[in-house]
N, C-alpha and C positions, 0 to 999 in steps of 0.2 A: 568633295568630302571637306569637311569642317572641324573644328576643334570642340562643335556642339555635342559631339560624339562621346567625348569624355577624356580622362587623364592617359598619358601616353606613356606613362612609364614602367620600365622594363628592369628597373632595380631590384625588386624585392626577393622572396622566398620563390624556388621550383618546387613545385608538385608534378611528379609521375604519375601517370593513373592508367590502369589497364583493367579490363575485365578478362579472368582466365577460366577456363574448366580443364580440368584433365592435361596438364601442359607438363608433366615430369621430364619429359623427352627435351624441352627448350627452356623451360624458366630459368635454369641456372645461369645459361650463358646468358639470357634475356636479360637478367639483372645486374648479374657482372657487367657488360656492356652501358647499363647505366650508371655502376660506379665508377667506372672509367673515363666517365665524360670530363672533357678539360674546361670546367667552371669552378671558377672559385665564388662560391654561392650557399646560401643556406640551402638545403635540399631533403627531400623527404619522398617517400614511394608508398604509392598506395594502391594494394591488391584488391581488388574485387572477386573473391571465388565463387564461383558458380558450384558450389557442392561436390568438388572433384573427389572422385572415386579410388584415383590412384596417389603417388605419393606429392604429389604436388605442394599441398601443405605442408609437408614433413620437410622437402626440399628447402622451403623457403626459409623454414624456420633455422636450419640449419647454417644458412650462410651468415658470416661473421661481416654484418655490414658498418661502417663508420657513420651511417645515418639512420632515422627511423625508416623502419620499413612496416607498415602498417595493414594488417592483411582486414578486410570486413565480409562477411556473408553475402551474397546473392542469390538468395533463396529463389527469385524467378531464372536465372542461368542466362539469361538471355542477354546479348552484347551491350545493347542501350542501356537497360535496367544497370548492370555492372557497372558501367561507365559513370553512370549517375549517382551512382552509391559510394564511387571510389571520389567523386567528386563534394560529395555532400560530407566525406571523411578529410579532405584534403582542405590546408590553408594558405596555399600558395598563391601568388599574384601573377605566376606565369604558368599556366598548365600543358605540360606535356603529355598527348597520347600517347601509349606503347601500346604493344600487342607483346601476347605471351609467346609467339614464334619469332618474333623479331630480335634482330641482334643491332643495337646502334654504334654507328660508325662513331670515335670518339669526341671528333669536332660536331657533332648531332646538333645538342642545343646552343653550344658556341656561334653556331652559324648562322639559327635560328633567331637568336637575339642580335645578332648583327644585322641581321634583315628588317626587324621589328624596330632597330632603334635607328635605319637608315631613313636621316631627315627628309629625302625626298618622295619615297613609297611608304616608309613605315606607318606615317600617321594612316593612310589608308588600307591597311591591314587588318582582316580579322582573322586570319588565320594563314601560319606559313606551313606549308604541306612539302612532302617528302614523294621523293621517287620510290616506286616498287621494283628493287633490280630483283624481277624473276629469276629463279636459279632452280636446276635440278639433281638427284643423285643418280636415280636410275633412268635409264633408258626410256622408259614412257613419260616419265616427269620432267625429265630435260626436253622432251618434245612438246610435253605441255607448256613448258616454261618460253620455249622459242614462240608458241603461238599466242602467248599471253604478253608478248614483248615486240607483236609487232601490227603495224596499224591494219594491216586487214584485218586481224584478229579483233582487235580493240578499239577500232575507230580513233577517233582523236581525242581518246583519254591519254594525254600527252605524259603524266604523270607514270606511266607504263614503258614510254620508250624516249622521249625527249630528253634533250641535253641541252636545252634552253631554258631559262627561268623564263618566268612571265606571271602575268595572272591569268587565270581559269576558272572553271565554276567548280573544280572539286581536283581532291589532292589525297595522297596515301596520310593515314595518321594526321600528324598537325600538332603545330604547338601554338598556343591560344593566350590572348590575356584574360582572364578570368571575367572581368567587366562584361567580355563580351558574349563570354558562354552565358554568364548570368542574366544579360541584358535579352538573349533568346531562349534562354529556359531548358538550355540543355539539351539532350538526346531526346529523341520521342517513342518513348518504350514500347509503343503498340507497334513497332517496326521489328521483323526478326531480320532483315536486311535492309539495304540501303539507306542505313540509317547516318552513317558518314554523310551522302550524298544531299540527303533531307539537311541535315543541319547545317551544311555548307551555302544551302540554297535561305534558309534563313537567313543565315551571317551576312549574305549578298545583299538580301531583302532587307536587312535594317542597315543598309549605308555603306559596309565595309566590304574590302576585296578579298578574293582568295589568291595567295601570291604561291606560285610552286617553284620550288629551289631544288635543281638537281643534285646539288652537291649533298644535301642529305637523301641519301644514297642509303634505302634499309632494303636488305637481302628478306627475300619472300617465295616461300616455297609453295608450290600449289599444289593441287590433288595430284596424287600418285598413280591413278588409273582413269581412263577414259568414262567409266561409269561413273566414279565420283565427281569429275567433271562435271559429268551431264546433268548430276541431281543439284550439284551447287548451282550450274547457271540455271535451270528450270526454275529454282528458289531466285535467284536474282530476278529473272523475267516474272515471276509472280508477284513479287511484292514491289519491283518497279512499276508494275501496274496498277498497284494499290497508290505510291507516291504520286504518280502521274495523276488519277484519278481526283486525289486532294488537289493537290498542283500543278493543274495542266500546262501554264505558263513553264515548267520545269522542264518540259520534254524536250529532250535533242536531238538531233537527227540520229546520231550512235544509236541511241537505243531503239528508234522504231525501226531502223535497218534490217535487224533480224526479224520481226514482224513481217517486215515487206517481204523478206526473202522467201520465209514459210509459204506466205502467201502467193507467192509468186511460183515458187517450184511445184506447189500444189495444183496450180492453174496450166501447168506447162503441158502435161498431157493432152488436157481439152484442147489447147491451143494447136497442138501438134496434129489435132486429127484436122485442123483446118487448112492448116499451114503447118507441114513438117519443119521447115527452115527456122519459120519465128519461133516455134516451137521450143528448139533448141537453142535459142538464144541465151536466155538467165543460164541454164545451166553450164552450159558450155563457157559461159563467159565468168561466170563464178569459179569454175573449175579452174580454169586457167589462172585466175587471181589468188586461189587458195595455194596452187602448183607453186606460181610465184616466189610467194610469201616464204613457202618453205624453205625453194632453193636459196635465195635469198638470205634467210637464218642458218641454213647449212654452211654458208660460207661464211658469213660474219662471224658464227662462233666455231667453225672449222669443227664441226659434231655433226654427225651423221645422222645422230639422234633427234637432232634440229627437224630433220626431214619427216619427223613426226606430227608436226603442225600440220601436216596434210590432213590428217582423221582428227586432230583436236581441233582447228577452227572450225570447221562443219561443226563440231561436237557442243562447241560452245555457242554460234551461232542458233541451230538449228533449236538446243534445251531452251536458250533463252525466248527464242520466237513463241516455241510452244509453251514454257511457264506463264507468257506474257498472255497467250490465246485462250489458256486453257485454265490459270489459276485461277487465284482469287478474285471474286468478280465485284467486293464491297471494301469501301476504303476502310472501314475496320479490320480488315481481313478474315 
């Protein structure tokens, strides 16, 4: 990495951008967490609303804010389109990507700026990403949260479980220099899922690095039912196929493992006809790994609900794999 990539100043204005739709249950807490940030810097909040049909816009308007809160329309309703519209309406030198469900810890932006200003690693960084601290309220949601916080469930997606900072391929949300987003062209609006990963891939391709900082821990509430989780991961798999079709070099083992799992489980009965023991190897090995992960999470969290990971992990894996196999066949979605 050299200075050819441009200026390194992080001393300018901050813009927090987000794309929301029907976030009346979360938007007030989200904005309050932004207003509570420990930064002495000019700040604005820009929200692209996907034509919410609930009280989201009214709640935003009701907040007494010492900083400008700008709301722009997002007729396309997609996350990528909304973020691009929010970016276009913002004027900060530093862009903080937020989510309507997120509650940022008070030191979030200050910590990200410390990383960007680090003389050793800062000049290399295109994005500082957060940890998705997955939590749940009800019994089922807590089991799903456990599944999404264990390496057996999410592979080497370190931003979901790791306490170790460092360079990664992607991370949660993100704090960017505007010049980096401008250089790579913002978010790809043709993607309904995987837009963050695809953006980070283009940032890395441009010569920058993605840095994971676990001190940026943001609570994330997953789907509250196995059916909703299955639908979410089927879409993830389907859109991951689109991204890999466009950018084959972006494929990671953790993304292809669920596809191999689905294929292996479908073939296991056939193999068992010839050799019963061999046919049971994959189902038994996988079951043991899932049971072990659920046990680890139950002990770590001291929560019986975490044992629900035994159902949530296969739901995630099989839905993703089937989405990849059966989903969108063409790069244009």
